[in-house]
Steps between C-alpha positions, in 0.01 A plus 500: 500500500412210277154459354299248698510203264291296744213742446515424128480124542166336439288348768145438606379844599200715446511752217510790745801357682679433170432855385633635831819295466555623144439861603751457785760375251424789265541742793844350569599530136378861485710590805807341341441685171480831687820418688666412169391833350640690800827305486527569128455874553766487772739318264431756227585781744818319604605464136444873445711575807782278375492664156514841664800395711682369193432824317631700795819294508557539127465879529669541838758770557705233678592369155698820448736399782608164353716401207354460153567126515314465832219719369462268199491198734230661715297602195519152345403341831202736540397438138512124555278529809268737312466250215407225745254725683331590172426131436259506795150592389234556762146600412180544694213594272176650621207410277236771477160515337404788267350710779813465715724588203293812433517607866878449502530706182293782654718499813806522279353795312417687819852438631651644182279810519578554871876527445 
């Protein structure tokens, strides 16, 4: 969904109508930001899954059944893919105010004491 550029264009309108158009555009942008955040989390999870798969392959018992030369080929191939995967950085940061940080800290403390 593209942001409604028409709504941003000037025109002869009352202030209330202009405000409503701008709020509608901001609503669209907010929805797209939330979708972007969700997609980013999904990509981060996919990266973790790929890294886990590569680790499993590198430590697989199946490597015991192949020649040393083939094992080296497989290991180099997995290492090359791992290096490329590690170049992908995905981050979603959640900004918190002091009160939220304190509440999160308290939840963390209670979790530690409950285990």
